[in-house]
Structures are given as structure tokens and as C-alpha cells.
C-alpha positions as CSV (number, residue, x, y, z in Angstrom):
1,M,-16.3,3.1,-5.8
2,I,-13.1,3.2,-7.9
3,A,-13.5,1.6,-11.4
4,Q,-11.2,-1.4,-11.9
5,S,-9.8,0.0,-15.1
6,E,-8.4,3.0,-13.2
7,Y,-4.8,2.8,-12.0
8,V,-3.0,4.4,-9.1
9,H,0.6,5.6,-9.8
10,A,3.2,7.0,-7.4
11,S,5.0,8.6,-10.4
12,A,4.0,12.1,-11.4
13,T,3.6,11.3,-15.1
14,Y,3.2,8.3,-17.3
15,S,5.2,7.8,-20.5
16,P,6.5,4.7,-22.2
17,C,10.2,3.8,-21.8
18,A,12.4,4.6,-24.8
19,Q,12.9,1.0,-25.8
20,P,10.5,-2.0,-25.4
21,V,10.6,-3.1,-21.8
22,A,12.0,-6.6,-21.2
23,V,9.5,-8.4,-19.0
24,A,9.8,-11.9,-17.4
25,V,6.9,-13.8,-15.9
26,I,7.2,-16.2,-12.9
27,G,4.0,-18.0,-12.2
28,K,2.8,-21.3,-10.9
29,C,0.8,-22.2,-14.1
30,F,0.8,-20.9,-17.6
31,S,-3.1,-20.7,-17.9
32,S,-3.5,-18.5,-14.9
33,S,-0.9,-16.1,-16.3
34,Q,-2.6,-15.6,-19.7
35,G,-3.9,-12.2,-18.7
36,L,-0.5,-11.0,-17.7
37,L,1.1,-12.4,-20.9
38,K,-1.6,-10.8,-23.0
39,G,-0.9,-7.4,-21.4
40,I,2.7,-7.8,-22.5
41,S,2.0,-9.1,-26.0
42,D,-0.6,-6.5,-26.8
43,D,1.7,-3.6,-26.0
44,A,4.4,-2.7,-28.6
45,N,6.4,-1.1,-25.8
46,L,6.8,-4.4,-24.0
47,R,8.4,-7.8,-24.8
48,C,8.3,-11.0,-22.9
49,T,11.7,-12.6,-22.3
50,G,10.5,-15.7,-20.7
51,F,8.0,-17.6,-18.5
52,W,9.0,-19.8,-15.6
53,R,6.9,-21.9,-13.3
54,N,9.2,-21.7,-10.3
55,G,11.8,-19.4,-8.9
56,I,14.6,-21.9,-9.1
57,D,14.6,-22.1,-12.9
58,A,14.0,-18.4,-13.1
59,F,17.2,-17.6,-11.1
60,E,19.4,-19.4,-13.6
61,S,17.9,-17.7,-16.6
62,L,17.9,-14.2,-15.0
63,E,21.7,-14.6,-14.5
64,E,22.1,-15.0,-18.3
65,S,19.7,-12.2,-19.4
66,P,18.2,-10.0,-16.6
67,P,14.9,-8.4,-17.6
68,Q,13.9,-4.9,-16.6
69,V,10.7,-6.0,-14.9
70,V,9.5,-9.3,-13.4
71,L,5.9,-10.2,-12.9
72,M,6.1,-12.4,-9.8
73,D,3.3,-14.7,-8.7
74,I,3.8,-14.6,-5.0
75,D,1.8,-17.7,-4.4
76,F,3.8,-20.2,-6.5
77,P,5.3,-23.3,-4.7
78,E,8.9,-24.6,-4.3
79,V,10.5,-21.2,-3.8
80,H,7.8,-18.9,-2.4
81,G,7.1,-15.8,-4.4
82,L,8.0,-13.5,-1.5
83,V,11.3,-15.3,-0.9
84,A,12.0,-15.2,-4.7
85,T,11.3,-11.5,-4.7
86,S,13.7,-10.8,-2.0
87,R,16.5,-12.9,-3.6
88,I,16.0,-11.3,-7.0
89,K,16.2,-7.8,-5.5
90,V,19.4,-8.7,-3.6
91,R,21.1,-10.2,-6.7
92,F,19.6,-7.8,-9.3
93,P,18.7,-4.5,-7.5
94,L,17.8,-2.8,-10.8
95,I,15.1,-5.3,-11.7
96,Q,11.6,-3.9,-10.9
97,I,9.2,-6.5,-9.5
98,L,5.4,-6.5,-9.7
99,A,3.8,-8.8,-7.2
100,V,0.9,-10.7,-8.7
101,T,-1.8,-12.7,-6.9
102,S,-5.4,-13.8,-7.4
103,S,-6.9,-12.0,-4.4
104,Y,-6.5,-9.0,-2.2
105,D,-4.8,-9.5,1.2
106,S,-3.2,-6.4,2.9
107,N,-0.7,-8.5,4.9
108,T,0.6,-10.2,1.7
109,I,0.8,-6.8,-0.1
110,L,2.8,-5.3,2.7
111,A,5.1,-8.3,2.8
112,A,5.7,-8.1,-0.9
113,I,6.6,-4.5,-0.7
114,K,8.9,-5.2,2.2
115,A,10.6,-7.9,0.1
116,G,11.3,-5.4,-2.6
117,A,8.3,-5.3,-4.9
118,S,7.7,-2.0,-6.7
119,G,4.0,-2.6,-7.2
120,Y,1.1,-5.0,-6.9
121,V,-1.5,-6.2,-9.4
122,L,-4.3,-8.7,-9.3
123,K,-4.6,-11.5,-11.9
124,S,-8.0,-10.1,-12.7
125,A,-6.5,-6.8,-13.9
126,T,-7.1,-6.0,-17.6
127,P,-4.2,-6.4,-20.0
128,A,-4.1,-2.6,-20.4
129,D,-3.7,-2.2,-16.7
130,V,-1.0,-4.8,-16.6
131,A,0.9,-3.0,-19.3
132,R,0.5,0.4,-17.6
133,A,1.7,-1.0,-14.3
134,I,4.8,-2.4,-16.0
135,Q,5.6,1.0,-17.7
136,T,5.0,2.8,-14.4
137,V,7.6,0.8,-12.5
138,C,10.0,1.0,-15.5
139,N,9.8,4.8,-15.2
140,G,10.7,4.6,-11.5
141,G,7.2,4.8,-10.1
142,A,5.1,2.4,-7.9
143,A,2.0,0.8,-9.3
144,V,-1.0,-0.4,-7.4
145,S,-4.3,-1.4,-9.0
146,A,-7.3,0.8,-7.9
147,E,-8.9,-2.3,-6.3
148,V,-5.9,-3.0,-4.2
149,A,-5.5,0.7,-3.3
150,Q,-9.1,0.9,-2.2
151,G,-8.6,-2.2,0.0
152,L,-5.5,-0.8,1.6
153,V,-7.3,2.5,2.5
154,T,-10.2,0.6,4.0
155,D,-7.9,-1.6,6.0
156,F,-5.9,1.4,7.2
157,H,-9.1,3.2,8.4
158,N,-10.3,0.0,10.2
159,L,-6.9,-0.2,11.9
160,L,-7.1,3.4,13.1
161,R,-10.6,2.7,14.5
162,N,-9.3,-0.4,16.3
163,Q,-6.4,1.5,17.7
164,M,-8.4,4.5,19.1
165,S,-11.5,3.1,20.7
166,P,-13.3,5.7,22.8
167,S,-13.3,3.1,25.6
168,E,-9.5,3.5,26.0
169,I,-9.8,7.1,27.2
170,T,-11.1,8.2,30.5
171,R,-14.2,10.3,31.0
172,R,-12.2,13.4,31.7
173,E,-10.0,12.9,28.7
174,R,-13.2,12.6,26.6
175,H,-14.3,15.9,28.0
176,V,-11.0,17.5,27.0
177,L,-11.2,16.0,23.5
178,Q,-14.7,17.4,23.1
179,C,-13.4,20.8,24.1
180,I,-10.5,20.5,21.6
181,C,-13.0,19.7,18.9
182,R,-14.8,23.0,19.7
183,G,-11.5,24.8,19.2
184,L,-11.0,25.8,22.9
185,S,-7.6,26.7,24.2
186,N,-6.0,25.0,27.3
187,K,-7.1,27.9,29.5
188,E,-10.6,27.9,28.2
189,I,-10.8,24.1,28.7
190,A,-9.5,24.6,32.3
191,D,-12.2,27.2,33.0
192,E,-15.0,25.1,31.5
193,L,-14.0,21.9,33.3
194,D,-13.0,23.7,36.5
195,I,-9.5,22.3,36.5
196,T,-6.1,23.8,36.3
197,V,-4.2,24.5,33.0
198,W,-1.5,22.1,34.3
199,T,-4.1,19.3,34.6
200,V,-5.3,20.0,31.1
201,A,-1.7,19.6,29.9
202,V,-1.5,16.3,31.8
203,H,-4.7,15.0,30.1
204,L,-3.4,16.1,26.7
205,K,-0.1,14.3,27.2
206,S,-2.1,11.1,28.0
207,I,-4.3,11.5,25.0
208,Y,-1.4,12.0,22.7
209,R,0.2,8.8,24.0
210,K,-2.9,6.8,23.6
211,F,-3.7,8.0,20.1
212,S,0.0,8.1,19.0
213,V,-0.3,11.7,17.9
214,H,1.8,14.9,18.5
215,S,-0.8,17.7,18.3
216,R,-4.3,18.6,19.5
217,T,-5.5,18.8,15.9
218,E,-4.4,15.2,15.2
219,A,-6.0,14.1,18.5
220,A,-9.3,15.8,17.6
221,M,-9.3,14.2,14.1
222,K,-8.6,10.7,15.5
223,Y,-11.3,11.1,18.1
224,R,-13.8,12.2,15.5
225,D,-12.8,9.2,13.3
226,S,-13.2,6.8,16.2
227,L,-16.8,7.9,16.7
228,S,-17.5,8.1,12.9
229,Q,-18.5,11.8,13.4
230,P,-18.0,14.7,11.0
231,R,-14.7,16.5,11.1
232,C,-14.4,18.7,14.2
233,L,-11.5,20.8,13.1
234,S,-10.7,22.2,9.6
């Protein structure tokens, strides 16, 4: 299991920005944002330019003095956090936005990224992780807490399993897949199953379509994953 203190970055390296990063916080209540504010105040490379409880007030202030990074509580009322994120990115495309919420939800994370967020942190993140996430997006990277990343990977694998249930393929297609997992060529598959090479190709085309893949290796890997079996092909 990934430790919560670890952090996943899309940038190749981590280094503080040359000047203290101007950070604004938009949250539904001050007390729930204490960890975020502490992450800013504890780091000499960061400075908080303001805290707003709703997106409406924030828009007016951002016009006067746009920060480099906004920590956006995507659950706050009045102007929803996802809507506010999208509006800010349209009006201030250079501002980097870190979506913040109290719990993990893959649909919300993907919606936040689609709205323009450069990263995602949980309110339970340590102040050090908050500061590191801010610096990461400031440097042009994408920050996702290890807990969130682990959840996304789990959801992705569950999605793959749901999309490639063995029940969706025919008995003959399963035989072809088992032969592919053994590394057999189309001719060898045809000989073993006593069918023509053309028929093998037809089955493969159907398998590719059902599994949304483009090669026999991908098909074999997805078939293996759907059955929770060891890897068939290297």
C-alpha cells in the first residue's frame, strides 16, 4: 500500500519556483481549510493571497490580483467548485488549480480535471504534501496524492474487468485466446482447432472489437486480466 506522505508527480523533477508562489484558497469554511492554509504558511516558498468562501467573491478579487495557484474546494455551495474551476481557467488560463475535497471519488476527480484542474488533493493531506503539490503545478506538472492515484488505478482495473467479462466471448473465441496466450501463430491455431486460417482471422477481428484492442498481445493481456490469471505473454 502506498504511504499517504508519498506524492505522485507528472513532472520529471521537483524544485521550488524562483519566487514565493502566490496561492489563493476557495473553500466552503475556514476551519475545514486549516490544513491547506498551514501547508502554505509553513513553506517559505509560498504565500497566501486570500481566502474566499464562495466563487462569486473570489472572481472579483482574482480580477484585481490573480494568484499563480488556486486551491479549489470543489464541494462548496453557491457557485459549484467544478463550475468555478472552469470559469477561472477560461478567464485566467495561466492560473493553476488544485481541486480539493474531503473524500475520494473517481468521477469527481475526472470531472475536475476536465474542468481544468492541474491536480487533486484530499483535505486529509499533510501540510508538506499540500505545499509539494502547489510547487509541482507551479512548475508545470500535475499533482495527485498517492491515495487518490491508488484509487484511480483500482477503479481503472475494475473498469477493465467489467468491460471484458469472459461471458461476452464465444466458446470458440475463448479457445483462440487460450492459443494466443500460448504464443501460437494463426496457422498453428488453425491446425489445433481444425479450422481455416481465415476463420482464425475472423475470430481475432471479433475479439479485438469486443476487447477494444488492436493486437493479439493486448487481447491476451486483457483476457488474462479478466480471469485474474498470471500474465500469459511477456
